[in-house]
RODO-2510 file (C-alpha; in nm, 4 decimals, decimal comma):
residues 328
     n   res          X          Y          Z
     1     x     7,4644    12,7171     8,5309
     2     x     7,4166    12,5452     8,1945
     3     x     7,7842    12,6411     8,0912
     4     x     7,9180    12,5554     8,4159
     5     x     7,7639    12,1942     8,3940
     6     x     7,9035    12,1472     8,0430
     7     x     8,2484    12,2432     8,1382
     8     x     8,2414    12,0313     8,4566
     9     x     8,1188    11,7359     8,2610
    10     x     8,4034    11,7732     8,0054
    11     x     8,6439    11,7891     8,2774
    12     x     8,4909    11,4809     8,4397
    13     x     8,5051    11,2851     8,0942
    14     x     8,8744    11,3986     8,0695
    15     x     8,9521    11,2824     8,4315
    16     x     8,7894    10,9483     8,3798
    17     x     8,9701    10,8977     8,0457
    18     x     9,3085    10,9643     8,2405
    19     x     9,2113    10,7295     8,4997
    20     x     9,1125    10,4502     8,2514
    21     x     9,4561    10,5022     8,0537
    22     x     9,6633    10,4940     8,3640
    23     x     9,4945    10,1974     8,5203
    24     x     9,4871    10,0071     8,1914
    25     x     9,8722    10,0849     8,1402
    26     x     9,9504     9,9769     8,5047
    27     x     9,7687     9,6381     8,4657
    28     x     9,8261     9,5545     8,0889
    29     x    10,1002     9,7606     7,9854
    30     x    10,3880     9,6210     8,2189
    31     x    10,6425     9,3769     8,0780
    32     x    10,4752     9,0746     8,2330
    33     x    10,2008     8,8113     8,1502
    34     x     9,8725     8,9218     8,3225
    35     x     9,7069     8,6018     8,2243
    36     x     9,9077     8,3795     8,4643
    37     x     9,7474     8,5480     8,7574
    38     x     9,4068     8,5979     8,6109
    39     x     9,3553     8,2408     8,5230
    40     x     9,2757     7,9782     8,8014
    41     x     9,5712     7,7579     8,9116
    42     x     9,4277     7,4424     8,7224
    43     x     9,4820     7,6478     8,3876
    44     x     9,6881     7,4411     8,1500
    45     x     9,8952     7,5939     7,8679
    46     x     9,6090     7,5457     7,6217
    47     x     9,3822     7,7374     7,8233
    48     x     9,6239     8,0297     7,9084
    49     x     9,6506     8,0665     7,5285
    50     x     9,2924     8,0714     7,4779
    51     x     9,2564     8,3492     7,7527
    52     x     9,5252     8,5464     7,5950
    53     x     9,3477     8,5447     7,2554
    54     x     9,0038     8,6154     7,4272
    55     x     9,1673     8,9086     7,5949
    56     x     9,3256     9,0331     7,2732
    57     x     9,6678     9,0371     7,4469
    58     x     9,8297     8,9643     7,1047
    59     x     9,7196     9,3019     6,9672
    60     x     9,9007     9,6375     6,9840
    61     x     9,8499     9,8017     7,3410
    62     x     9,6585    10,0852     7,1819
    63     x     9,4122     9,8514     7,0155
    64     x     9,3851     9,6679     7,3408
    65     x     9,2548     9,9768     7,5211
    66     x     9,0245    10,0787     7,2359
    67     x     8,8712     9,7494     7,2562
    68     x     8,8285     9,7646     7,6211
    69     x     8,6551    10,0920     7,6161
    70     x     8,4318     9,9927     7,3199
    71     x     8,3069     9,7022     7,5311
    72     x     8,2061     9,9459     7,8026
    73     x     8,0271    10,1738     7,5402
    74     x     7,8611     9,9180     7,3111
    75     x     7,9206     9,5776     7,4670
    76     x     8,1372     9,2830     7,3517
    77     x     8,1247     8,9198     7,2677
    78     x     8,2938     8,7020     7,5631
    79     x     8,2604     8,3836     7,3574
    80     x     8,0385     8,0878     7,4172
    81     x     8,2446     7,9409     7,6923
    82     x     8,2125     8,2818     7,8988
    83     x     7,8365     8,3134     7,8431
    84     x     7,8339     8,4667     7,5012
    85     x     7,7322     8,8446     7,4503
    86     x     7,8038     9,1041     7,7304
    87     x     7,5650     9,4027     7,7016
    88     x     7,6918     9,7624     7,7678
    89     x     7,8371     9,8607     7,9847
    90     x     8,0681     9,5599     7,9745
    91     x     8,3625     9,5817     8,1881
    92     x     8,5308     9,2353     8,0915
    93     x     8,5055     8,8783     8,2126
    94     x     8,6530     8,7427     8,5356
    95     x     8,8181     8,4210     8,4944
    96     x     8,8576     8,3885     8,8926
    97     x     8,4819     8,4449     8,9488
    98     x     8,3830     8,2858     8,6090
    99     x     8,1355     8,5501     8,5352
   100     x     8,1012     8,8866     8,3710
   101     x     8,2590     9,1636     8,5951
   102     x     7,9303     9,3579     8,5341
   103     x     7,7545     9,0881     8,6967
   104     x     7,9835     9,1047     9,0021
   105     x     7,9452     9,4653     9,0418
   106     x     7,5701     9,4510     8,9888
   107     x     7,5762     9,2191     9,2795
   108     x     7,8069     9,4003     9,5199
   109     x     7,7345     9,7746     9,4407
   110     x     7,3887     9,7874     9,6214
   111     x     7,5492     9,6503     9,9210
   112     x     7,8008     9,9400     9,9323
   113     x     7,5439    10,1860     9,8734
   114     x     7,3163    10,0340    10,1425
   115     x     7,6005    10,0836    10,3924
   116     x     7,7331    10,4404    10,2885
   117     x     7,4081    10,6460    10,2099
   118     x     7,2311    10,5841    10,5224
   119     x     7,5549    10,6150    10,7176
   120     x     7,6305    10,9574    10,5501
   121     x     7,2789    11,0710    10,6464
   122     x     7,3526    10,9895    11,0063
   123     x     7,7032    11,1310    11,0331
   124     x     7,5975    11,4718    10,8706
   125     x     7,2861    11,5204    11,0837
   126     x     7,4579    11,4275    11,3901
   127     x     7,7861    11,5715    11,3223
   128     x     7,6799    11,9057    11,1939
   129     x     7,3884    11,9397    11,4556
   130     x     7,6271    11,8787    11,7286
   131     x     7,8808    12,1114    11,5952
   132     x     7,6403    12,3863    11,5563
   133     x     7,4837    12,3773    11,8875
   134     x     7,8244    12,3430    12,0540
   135     x     7,9290    12,6706    11,8905
   136     x     7,6185    12,8459    11,9868
   137     x     7,6653    12,7248    12,3505
   138     x     8,0239    12,7822    12,3592
   139     x     8,1822    12,7311    12,7001
   140     x     7,8921    12,5496    12,8524
   141     x     7,8639    12,1841    12,9689
   142     x     7,7038    12,0977    12,6327
   143     x     8,0007    12,2326    12,4487
   144     x     8,2598    12,0395    12,6639
   145     x     8,0532    11,7271    12,6087
   146     x     8,0688    11,7843    12,2187
   147     x     8,4451    11,8414    12,2257
   148     x     8,4854    11,5138    12,4234
   149     x     8,2685    11,3382    12,1833
   150     x     8,4795    11,4642    11,8941
   151     x     8,8034    11,3778    12,0517
   152     x     8,6858    11,0302    12,1414
   153     x     8,5675    10,9479    11,7837
   154     x     8,8748    11,0992    11,6372
   155     x     9,0810    10,8856    11,8427
   156     x     8,9239    10,5341    11,7781
   157     x     8,9521    10,3134    11,4742
   158     x     8,6563    10,1636    11,2837
   159     x     8,7555     9,7958    11,3230
   160     x     8,7650     9,8540    11,7110
   161     x     8,4303    10,0434    11,7232
   162     x     8,2848     9,7707    11,5024
   163     x     8,4249     9,4979    11,7037
   164     x     8,2754     9,6472    12,0371
   165     x     7,9425     9,7075    11,8846
   166     x     7,9220     9,3477    11,7572
   167     x     8,0406     9,2251    12,0970
   168     x     7,7723     9,4155    12,2917
   169     x     7,4547     9,4141    12,0561
   170     x     7,4853     9,1051    11,8583
   171     x     7,6755     8,8563    12,0881
   172     x     7,5835     8,9561    12,4388
   173     x     7,2723     9,1417    12,4259
   174     x     7,1478     8,9793    12,1087
   175     x     6,9451     9,2880    12,0135
   176     x     7,0739     9,2951    11,6518
   177     x     7,1338     8,9972    11,4103
   178     x     7,4515     8,8967    11,2669
   179     x     7,5345     9,1653    11,0049
   180     x     7,4509     9,0910    10,6404
   181     x     7,2882     9,2288    10,3362
   182     x     6,9264     9,1755    10,2296
   183     x     6,7970     9,3612     9,9424
   184     x     6,5969     9,6513    10,0533
   185     x     6,2682     9,5720     9,8620
   186     x     6,2684     9,2155     9,9510
   187     x     6,2691     9,2812    10,3294
   188     x     6,3222     9,6397    10,4461
   189     x     6,3410     9,5383    10,8336
   190     x     6,5922     9,2702    10,7570
   191     x     6,7844     9,5010    10,5324
   192     x     6,8097     9,7707    10,8087
   193     x     6,8850     9,5281    11,0970
   194     x     7,1613     9,3669    10,9034
   195     x     7,3381     9,6923    10,8388
   196     x     7,2456     9,9110    11,1485
   197     x     7,5757     9,8433    11,3269
   198     x     7,7742     9,9388    11,0115
   199     x     7,5801    10,2507    10,9834
   200     x     7,6454    10,3696    11,3433
   201     x     8,0139    10,2678    11,3330
   202     x     8,0655    10,4909    11,0343
   203     x     7,8408    10,7568    11,1771
   204     x     8,0219    10,7827    11,5116
   205     x     8,3575    10,8115    11,3661
   206     x     8,2714    11,0595    11,0878
   207     x     8,0474    11,2644    11,3035
   208     x     8,3134    11,3242    11,5566
   209     x     8,5072    11,4873    11,2692
   210     x     8,2225    11,6911    11,1361
   211     x     8,1275    11,8006    11,4831
   212     x     8,4789    11,9689    11,5292
   213     x     8,4610    12,1131    11,1671
   214     x     8,1359    12,2573    11,2104
   215     x     8,1870    12,4061    11,5549
   216     x     8,5107    12,5742    11,4189
   217     x     8,3325    12,7100    11,1022
   218     x     8,0304    12,8244    11,2960
   219     x     8,2485    13,0255    11,5664
   220     x     8,4328    13,1922    11,2765
   221     x     8,1353    13,2791    11,0975
   222     x     7,9486    13,4286    11,4106
   223     x     8,2562    13,6908    11,4204
   224     x     8,1882    13,7896    11,0637
   225     x     8,0663    14,1523    10,9571
   226     x     7,7447    14,0330    10,7918
   227     x     7,6391    13,8382    11,1120
   228     x     7,7068    14,1311    11,3312
   229     x     7,4980    14,3593    11,0904
   230     x     7,2130    14,1171    11,0954
   231     x     7,2204    14,1340    11,4802
   232     x     7,2221    14,5062    11,4757
   233     x     6,9207    14,5108    11,2527
   234     x     6,7191    14,3393    11,5152
   235     x     6,6588    13,9996    11,3341
   236     x     6,5685    13,7211    11,5485
   237     x     6,8271    13,4635    11,6549
   238     x     6,6667    13,1891    11,4639
   239     x     6,7133    13,3838    11,1240
   240     x     7,0610    13,5084    11,2231
   241     x     7,1820    13,1679    11,2970
   242     x     6,9961    12,9587    11,0656
   243     x     6,9540    13,1634    10,7576
   244     x     7,2814    13,3780    10,7534
   245     x     7,5535    13,2079    10,9734
   246     x     7,4630    12,8266    10,8987
   247     x     7,4766    12,8669    10,5356
   248     x     7,8079    13,0346    10,5421
   249     x     7,9551    12,7941    10,7717
   250     x     7,8412    12,4888    10,6200
   251     x     8,0163    12,5377    10,2771
   252     x     8,3578    12,3666    10,3973
   253     x     8,1531    12,1035    10,5511
   254     x     7,9828    12,0256    10,2210
   255     x     8,3400    12,0082    10,0573
   256     x     8,4522    11,7497    10,3006
   257     x     8,1370    11,5557    10,2898
   258     x     8,1317    11,5220     9,9216
   259     x     8,4798    11,3777     9,9114
   260     x     8,4185    11,1528    10,2086
   261     x     8,0823    11,0130    10,0493
   262     x     8,2549    10,9771     9,7124
   263     x     8,5490    10,7873     9,8412
   264     x     8,3328    10,5719    10,0787
   265     x     8,1044    10,4710     9,7713
   266     x     8,4205    10,3656     9,6050
   267     x     8,4620    10,0941     9,8788
   268     x     8,4425    10,0836    10,2531
   269     x     8,6940     9,7884    10,2911
   270     x     8,7463     9,8143    10,6712
   271     x     8,3664     9,8356    10,7355
   272     x     8,2911     9,5505    10,5044
   273     x     8,5618     9,3234    10,6433
   274     x     8,4674     9,3996    11,0035
   275     x     8,1147     9,3157    10,9559
   276     x     8,1625     9,0341    10,7032
   277     x     7,9602     9,1905    10,4463
   278     x     8,0598     9,1518    10,0738
   279     x     8,0572     9,4921     9,9019
   280     x     8,2670     9,6821     9,6568
   281     x     8,5559     9,7298     9,8800
   282     x     8,5983     9,3685     9,9780
   283     x     8,5401     9,2619     9,6106
   284     x     8,8213     9,4868     9,5181
   285     x     9,0628     9,3563     9,7858
   286     x     8,9691     8,9951     9,6812
   287     x     9,0413     9,0894     9,3228
   288     x     9,3988     9,2180     9,4019
   289     x     9,4773     8,9098     9,6120
   290     x     9,3646     8,6822     9,3293
   291     x     9,5262     8,8812     9,0487
   292     x     9,1642     8,9367     8,8909
   293     x     9,2678     9,2448     8,6621
   294     x     8,9328     9,3018     8,4899
   295     x     8,7680     9,3190     8,8289
   296     x     9,0351     9,5540     8,9655
   297     x     9,0148     9,7690     8,6590
   298     x     8,6365     9,7970     8,7102
   299     x     8,6437     9,8864     9,0691
   300     x     8,9136    10,1642     9,0050
   301     x     8,6969    10,3159     8,7324
   302     x     8,3660    10,2848     8,9348
   303     x     8,5613    10,4476     9,2439
   304     x     8,6889    10,7282     9,0024
   305     x     8,3199    10,7978     8,8778
   306     x     8,1917    10,8298     9,2249
   307     x     8,4551    11,0745     9,3310
   308     x     8,4001    11,2795     9,0133
   309     x     8,0416    11,2995     9,0341
   310     x     8,0722    11,3907     9,4076
   311     x     8,2886    11,6879     9,3313
   312     x     8,0456    11,8066     9,0701
   313     x     7,7588    11,7927     9,3079
   314     x     7,9653    11,9713     9,5781
   315     x     8,0422    12,2478     9,3195
   316     x     7,6748    12,2886     9,2242
   317     x     7,5667    12,3019     9,5972
   318     x     7,8081    12,5693     9,6744
   319     x     7,6028    12,8425     9,4865
   320     x     7,2756    12,7195     9,6321
   321     x     7,3940    12,7219     9,9870
   322     x     7,6264    13,0284     9,9954
   323     x     7,5018    13,3294     9,7883
   324     x     7,8713    13,4589     9,8096
   325     x     7,9794    13,1811     9,5636
   326     x     7,9026    13,2191     9,1924
   327     x     7,9776    12,9611     8,9439
   328     x     8,2087    13,0646     8,6618
***
């Protein structure tokens, strides 16, 4: 396990290095002036030149990249006009937002985490549970209802489901407040009530996909030789289904879940836009529209980190869930 973790961590570092190089070259290595898009419209020629100096755009490209990565590791001096010292991990300064990019991410990242993590718990419990029950009750009314639920969820779009939930529960019935973010430890009830519609919108759509996947995997697993052997030995159904069949059937689900959660943590743009919540996804979109390259770079790197970490966690869970899988 230790050797596997070391090897995967090295692979993760190389992957993140490649992402950082490609994104840096994409934004700062093209033959154009990035400052004209980063600096507000009221920038005069003198301020544009000062921004170029502060970003080190006069230096060779390799040195620019080295200074950028050095700032992430040890911090950097932004200058007195930008607030002075920026401690590690310093991801640069946003001239559009007039603040360090790290401060922006510190503000919006908890919002995205608060949306994705509870929603992921809901869609995994609902989707996997419904899929497993549907497989065990194949051909019954419950199975047909589960299939109908899956097809409905797979056919709808998030912005439609979110708009319908807002119309019903917020504006007509007035059961839930207008969606918004309140820090969890400041007011847990307000935190949950402000995000509950976003949770159930994501959970409804994703659980439909997981229900179909779980059902298909469970039906396939139930026809395997080791399941028939367990039945022939006279084991209780609970042990056959829960201890043997479920562990084998859930492995592909874990793979998809890791990728979905990692991607969602990188920014739930449609969810945040539908419910008017400023998280990492909307921040990235706003940065693209404003030409805020330091913020775009930072959101790309953060998204890559989430996906890489999610893949490592999935690989570790493989050996825990399914004894047929061995880490090499």
